[in-house]
C-alpha positions, 0 to 999 in steps of 0.5 A, a space after each residue: 889861123 885855125 882854132 887849134 893853132 891859136 890854142 897851141 900858141 897860147 900855151 894851153 894844155 887840154 886834159 890835165 888840171 894844174 896843181 899838185 898830186 897827193 904824193 907831192 903834197 905828202 912829201 912836202 908835209 913830211 919834209 916840213 915835219 922833219 924840219 920842225 922836229 929837228 930845227 925847233 929845239 935848235 932854234 929855241 936854244 939859239 934864242 936862249 943863248 941870244 938872250 944871255 949874250 944880249 944881256 951881257 952886251 948891254 951891261 958892258 955897253 952901259 959900263 963903257 958909256 958910264 966910263 965915257 960919261 965920267 971922263 967927258 963930264 968930269 964927274 964920278 959915276 957909279 953903278 949899283 949891282 944886285 945879283 940874284 941873291 939881292 932884293 930886288 934881284 938881277 938888276 943894276 942901277 946907274 945915272 946916264 950922261 943926261 943925269 937920268 937914273 936908269 934901272 935895268 932889270 934882266 929878263 927872268 931866266 937870265 941871272 946876275 950870278 955873282 959880282 965882285 963888288 956891289 958898286 962899280 965906280 969910275 973916277 973923272 980920269 976913267 979909272 975905277 980906283 981899285 987895285 984889282 979887276 971887278 967882275 960881274 957874271 951873267 948866266 943862263 941855262 940854255 938846255 939840260 946839258 948846257 948853260 952860257 956864262 959871260 964874265 964882264 970885267 972892269 980893270 983898274 984902268 977902266 977897260 971893260 971886257 967880256 969873256 964867254 964860257 959854258 957850264 953844265 946846269 
């Protein structure tokens, strides 16, 4: 086997270095710049929307757990809600199934905008003992033109539901 044939079999190329050319690198950098320029604000808005949706989901999950605890342990349960005008603002307090008092503070830009009652209670049968639904509104401005609002409702029978809407901040 000759030396030239051995090099060809190994797949080596002579006369050209491996790597990228300057135009190829500039093209990739330009494309990355465009993605960052247009994708960055959209990702930031998506993260803000995620924060307010998560706060509403956690609130509704806590209400459902509190109702299940009232029925399962045959003991009434209550949640105290402080909206953004209360002291301390944007938090709610309740006793979980283990008997521990939990205080949930909403992250800074997320607000408990309003609530129809400062306390939501569940009786041992899971009902609220009221004649109308009780609501808690959680909101946050996403950008200059859009805000997200979630209304968490508790029916007199104890059913917890969540509704989404948006608004102009």
